[in-house]
DRENDO-1510 file (C-alpha; in Angstrom, 1 decimal, always signed):
<recs>
REC; n; res; u; v; w
REC; 1; MET; +0.0; +0.0; +0.0 .
REC; 2; PRO; +1.5; +3.4; -1.0 .
REC; 3; VAL; +2.2; +6.0; +1.6 .
REC; 4; LYS; +2.9; +9.7; +1.3 .
REC; 5; LEU; +5.6; +11.7; +3.0 .
REC; 6; LEU; +4.3; +15.1; +3.9 .
REC; 7; MET; +7.0; +17.8; +4.5 .
REC; 8; SER; +6.4; +21.4; +5.5 .
REC; 9; TRP; +8.7; +24.3; +6.2 .
REC; 10; ASP; +9.2; +28.0; +6.0 .
REC; 11; ILE; +11.9; +29.5; +3.8 .
REC; 12; ALA; +14.7; +31.1; +5.8 .
REC; 13; PRO; +14.6; +34.9; +5.6 .
REC; 14; GLU; +17.2; +36.3; +3.1 .
REC; 15; ARG; +17.8; +32.8; +1.6 .
REC; 16; GLU; +15.0; +32.7; -1.0 .
REC; 17; GLN; +17.1; +32.8; -4.1 .
REC; 18; GLU; +19.6; +30.1; -2.8 .
REC; 19; TYR; +16.7; +28.0; -1.5 .
REC; 20; PHE; +14.9; +27.9; -4.9 .
REC; 21; GLU; +18.2; +27.0; -6.7 .
REC; 22; PHE; +18.9; +24.2; -4.2 .
REC; 23; VAL; +15.3; +22.8; -4.4 .
REC; 24; VAL; +15.3; +22.8; -8.2 .
REC; 25; ARG; +18.9; +21.5; -8.8 .
REC; 26; GLU; +19.4; +19.2; -5.9 .
REC; 27; PHE; +16.4; +18.5; -3.6 .
REC; 28; ILE; +13.8; +17.5; -6.1 .
REC; 29; PRO; +16.1; +15.3; -8.2 .
REC; 30; GLY; +17.5; +13.7; -5.0 .
REC; 31; VAL; +14.1; +12.9; -3.6 .
REC; 32; GLN; +13.1; +11.3; -6.9 .
REC; 33; ARG; +16.4; +9.4; -7.3 .
REC; 34; MET; +15.9; +7.8; -3.9 .
REC; 35; GLY; +12.5; +6.4; -4.8 .
REC; 36; PHE; +9.9; +9.0; -3.9 .
REC; 37; GLU; +7.5; +10.3; -6.5 .
REC; 38; LEU; +6.6; +13.9; -5.9 .
REC; 39; SER; +2.9; +14.4; -5.9 .
REC; 40; ASP; +2.1; +17.8; -4.4 .
REC; 41; ALA; +3.7; +21.1; -3.8 .
REC; 42; TRP; +1.8; +24.0; -2.2 .
REC; 43; ALA; +2.9; +27.5; -1.2 .
REC; 44; THR; +1.0; +29.5; +1.5 .
REC; 45; VAL; +0.8; +33.1; +0.4 .
REC; 46; PHE; -1.3; +34.4; +3.3 .
REC; 47; GLY; -1.8; +33.2; +6.9 .
REC; 48; SER; +0.1; +31.5; +9.6 .
REC; 49; GLN; +0.5; +28.0; +8.1 .
REC; 50; PRO; +3.8; +26.7; +6.9 .
REC; 51; GLN; +5.0; +28.5; +3.8 .
REC; 52; ILE; +5.8; +25.3; +1.8 .
REC; 53; LEU; +4.0; +21.9; +1.9 .
REC; 54; VAL; +5.4; +19.0; -0.3 .
REC; 55; GLY; +4.0; +15.5; -0.7 .
REC; 56; ALA; +6.0; +12.6; -2.0 .
REC; 57; VAL; +4.7; +9.0; -2.5 .
REC; 58; ALA; +6.6; +5.8; -1.8 .
REC; 59; PRO; +5.3; +2.4; -2.8 .
REC; 60; THR; +5.2; +0.9; +0.7 .
REC; 61; PRO; +5.7; +2.1; +4.3 .
REC; 62; THR; +8.8; -0.1; +4.5 .
REC; 63; ARG; +10.4; +1.5; +1.4 .
REC; 64; ALA; +9.6; +5.0; +2.8 .
REC; 65; ARG; +11.2; +4.2; +6.1 .
REC; 66; GLU; +14.3; +2.7; +4.3 .
REC; 67; ILE; +14.7; +6.0; +2.4 .
REC; 68; LEU; +14.2; +8.2; +5.4 .
REC; 69; ASP; +16.8; +6.1; +7.4 .
REC; 70; SER; +19.4; +6.3; +4.6 .
REC; 71; SER; +22.5; +8.4; +4.8 .
REC; 72; GLU; +21.7; +9.9; +1.4 .
REC; 73; TRP; +18.3; +11.2; +2.7 .
REC; 74; LYS; +19.9; +12.5; +5.9 .
REC; 75; SER; +22.5; +14.4; +3.8 .
REC; 76; LEU; +19.9; +15.9; +1.6 .
REC; 77; GLN; +17.7; +16.9; +4.5 .
REC; 78; ASN; +20.7; +18.5; +6.3 .
REC; 79; GLN; +21.4; +20.6; +3.2 .
REC; 80; LEU; +17.7; +21.6; +3.1 .
REC; 81; MET; +18.0; +22.8; +6.7 .
REC; 82; ASP; +20.5; +25.5; +5.5 .
REC; 83; TYR; +17.6; +27.2; +3.7 .
REC; 84; VAL; +14.5; +26.5; +5.8 .
REC; 85; ARG; +13.1; +26.8; +9.3 .
REC; 86; ASN; +10.3; +25.0; +11.1 .
REC; 87; TYR; +10.7; +21.8; +9.1 .
REC; 88; SER; +8.4; +18.9; +9.9 .
REC; 89; ASP; +7.4; +15.7; +8.2 .
REC; 90; LYS; +5.1; +12.7; +8.7 .
REC; 91; ILE; +4.1; +9.6; +6.7 .
REC; 92; VAL; +0.4; +9.1; +6.0 .
REC; 93; ASP; -1.6; +6.7; +3.9 .
REC; 94; VAL; -2.3; +7.7; +0.4 .
REC; 95; ARG; -6.0; +8.5; -0.1 .
</recs>
């Protein structure tokens, strides 16, 4: 049964340009290379919700956990943290 990784964050102030370059050149390709299929990307323009929400689907909960436990994922996530604040993630069933 497929699962979805939901990630949310706010872009760090004064890092917007670097953030977008990193996401397009490294983060998205890296997530896909590891086995997630990007399914959603939302930006909050107004309000107090996280600025960015991204959804990525894995074929099984086991595969999602393997990816999230990998050193490649941890490295990619650490790089993302240079550009974002208030990061959170969770795995949910695909509906």
